[in-house]
C-alpha positions, 0 to 999 in steps of 0.5 A: 218661033223656036224655044231658043228664039223665045228665050233669047227674045225675053233675055233681050227685052230684060237687058234693054230694059235694064240698060235704060233704067240701070235700076237692078244692077246699080242697086245690087252693086251698091248693096254689095259694096255697103256690105263689104264696107261693113265687113271691112270696118266691122271686124275691127283689128281682125286681119285674117278673113281667110277662114270665113271668106266664103261665107262673107262673099255668099252672104253679100251675093245672096242678099243682093240677089234678093233685091234684084230678083224681087225687082225683075218681076215687079216691073213685069207686073206693074207695067202689064208686061206679064200679061203680055207674055202670057198672051203671047205664043210663048211656052211658059217654061221658056218664060222661066228660062228667059227670066232666069238667064236674064237674072243670071246675067245681071248677077254675074255682072254684079259679081264681076265688079264686086269680087275684085273689090271684095278681095282687095278690101279684105286683103284676100286671095284665091290660094287654091284653084281659080277655076274651082273658085269661078266654078263654085260662083257659077254653080251658086249663081245658077241655084240662086237664079233658078230658085229666085226666079221661081219664087219671085213669080209666086210672090209677085202676085201677093200683096206682101210681095216685098216681104214674102220673097225673102221669107220663102227664098232664104230657107229654101236657099240654105242647102245651096248656100252651105255647099257654095260656101264650102266649095268657095272657102276651100278653093280660096284656102288652097290644098297645101299641107297634109290636109290638102288632099282631104280639102280638095276632096271636100271641095269637089264633093261640095261642087258635085252636090251643088250641081245636083241641087241646081239640076233638081231645082231646074227640073222642079221649076220646069215642071211647076212653072206652067202652074205657078205663072198661071195662078 
């Protein structure tokens, strides 16, 4: 079986399992909504959320992703599917790419639901560039799912797996989070006025850096996954 068919089979298995239980996506959506409601009421009389709009949206996505990533391998481990995958004639890096892309699909579904609600509840809009806003979200998602899938594979074999993943995941995500916030904030704020060109250059620089982080983490995960999943 080709690598593409192996990865596709793993994605299909995860999507079918999620359609049956709806556990991961529903949990992540509810978590994001609770955070947004807290933001909406927690800032009191504040009406202008634009200066920290990028930070707020990525805080919600980052913590929601932690819930989903943790559950993605717990089911595999508890139901014996992980052993089945290891015994099957599937290249182990293809297991990583299948699980990572599955997590990416679920996180994207959550964001498709959450972003319009986020913009509406906090009275925000994308004043700069919608393609750059979407690009920042997509690049950030790739980084989240790459790092998260690798680390959830490590943590699932630990007795303290529910606590271990956030402990190692959040610090490693810091550079991706910082660049994603800069890119998202700039894309939402716009590029008007005398600082417009400088803001645009800053957003493009953050996007390039985010893409570099994604590539580095993908290469690291590809190189290490055979060892990580075998432990």
